[in-house]
N, C-alpha and C positions, 0 to 999 in steps of 0.2 A: 254394410260397413264400407266406408269410403277408403279408397286407396290413396295414400299420400303421394303427392307429386314429387318427382326427383328435384333436388335443388338446382336452380338455374343460375347461370352467370351471363352477364351482358358482355358481348364482345363487339368490336368494330371491325368490319371486314370491308376491304375496298376491292371492287371488281369492275370489270368493263361494263359500260352502260348496256351493251347488247345482251349480256348475261342477265342483268336485272330485268330488262324488258322481256326476255324469254321466260324468266320466272313468273313475272306478272301476267303473262298470257295463260298460265296454267294454275296459278295459286295466288289467292289474295294475301295469305299469311306467309310472307317471305321467310320468317324465322322458322316456321314449321317445315317449309319446303327445304331450306338449307339444312336443318337438323336431320331430316329424313335422308337427304343426299349424303351427308357426312356419315350417318349410321351405316348406310349401304356401303360406302367406300371403306369404312373401318372393318366391316365384316369381310369384304373382299380381300383386304390386305391381311387380315388374320388367317383366312383360308390359304392365301399364298405363302404366308410364313409357315403355317403347318405343313403345307406341301413341301417347302424347302427343307423343313426339319425332317420329314419322312424320307426325303431323297438323300439327305446328308445328315444322319443322326450324330448327336454329340458323342464323342469318344467313350464317355462313361456309359451311354445307352448301348452302344455297340458292344462294349465289354459285357454288360449285363445280358445282352442277347446271346453272346457267345457262350456265356456261362450256362444258359438255359433257364427257363422259367422255374422248373421244379427245384433246381439247385439253388436258385436265388431265393425261392420261397422257403426252403429249408434253412437258409442262412439268416432269416428274419428272427428277431428276438421272440422268446417264448410268448405265446398269446397273440402275436401278430400274424403268424403263418395262416391262420384260419380266415384272414381277410381276403385271401386269394383263392379262387377255384379254377385251376388250370383247365378243367374239363368244360368250363362255361364259355370259353372263347374259341376263336378260330385259329388253328395253328398257322404261323407265318415264319418265314426265315428271311434273313437279310442277304441280298445279292448285290455285291458292289456294282455300281453302274445301273442297276435296275430297281433298287429300293426294296421295300418289304414285299414279299410275295408269298402266296399260299403254296405249299409244297405240291409238286406234281405227284399224282397217285399212279 
């Protein structure tokens, strides 16, 4: 079974000649090289965004954490509470200035 290719869009990008020459030294297909570089950069930025979010959670997230996972689970509508298994995860707590941390034993 063949996998369908993702739809593509043509874009025009202007860049310094030395960058184009650098690409040409390593890859014949400039589009593939640039697409791979952009994918890599997008993943890097997503990781940074996640890290910032973990270090500075949204106030609603902090409120949910303060409430406690089991209390939050019990507040879910009937039938949805079984979607969460508190025993399956690793316990963590929020420490201002330090982010999410596993409790000291």
